[in-house]
N, C-alpha and C positions, 0 to 999 in steps of 0.2 A: 504494500500500500504506500510505502514511502520511498521505495527503491527508485522507481522511474522519475519522480520529481527531483529526487536528490541527484541522480546522475545527470538529468537535464540541466539542473542548476550548476553542477560541476563543470559540464562542458561549456556552458555560457560564461561562467566565471573564468575558465581557462582561456577562452578567447580574448577576454579583456585583460586579465592580470597574470596569466600564466600559472605556474605551479604555486607561487606564493599566495595568490588569491584563492586557489583551491584549498590550500592548507588552512587559511583563515576561515573559509566557509565551513570546512569539516570541524574545525575547532569550535566554531559557534554552535554547530549542530549538537555537539556533545558537552556544551558548557551549561551544566545544570544549575550553576549559581545564578544564571540570568533569569531563571523562572522565579519571580518574586512570590507569587501566590501559589503555594504548594498544593492547593486544591486541584490544579490542572493535572497533577500526576494521576488522579483517579481515572479520567477518561483516557489519558494517554496509555496507561497500563492495562486497563480493563475493557476498553471498547472492542477491540478486535477479538480477544478470547470469548467475550459474550456473544458476539456475532457468530463465531465458529461453533460454540456450544449450542446456540439456538438452531443452526443449520443441522448439526449432528442429531439433535433431538427430533427435528422434523423428519430426517431420514430414518431414524430408528423407529419412529411411530408410523412410518409408511406414508407420510404426507408428501404430496408433491408440491413443488414450487408453482405458483400461479404463472400462467403464460402471460407474457407482456402484451398489452394492447396498445401498441405504439403506431402512430401514423408515420410510417417510414419516410415519406417525402419531407416531413417537417423536422426530422432529426437535426439537420444542420442549423436550423434557425430556432429550435426549441429544445435545448439540451436538458432542461430540468423537467422533463416530462414525468408526470406522476406527483409533482409537488402540489402544495396547497394552492398555488397560483396557476390557473389554467386559462390561458387566453382564449381558448375556444369557448369556454363557458362564460367568461366575463365579457367577451366581445372585443377584447383588446388584442390586436395583432400588430406585429411590427410590419413595416412596409415590405421587407423581404419575405416574411412569412405569407403576407397577403398575395404577393406576386406568385409565390410558389403554389399556393392553393388555387389561384386562378389558372395557372399553367397546367394543372393536373386535369 
């Protein structure tokens, strides 16, 4: 979950500041003293294991994951599909999304 963004950041920093910048980036990633509010450790440590345990429990109980109901042509303009904000319901579409809907 963190590997791809961290590598992408490392590549971009390397292009700017070479190896010294990458070392500073990785140092900041593991600098735990920078986290002032220690309450942030709870989601950092427990979020992914909870998600994995819930998935394992669903599989053990024989439950299947629901099939996504995604309007595939809108994926490039509507990346947060399934969130509480649904422009198709509220009637708010971006100009690009409206053009893509018209073209279909």
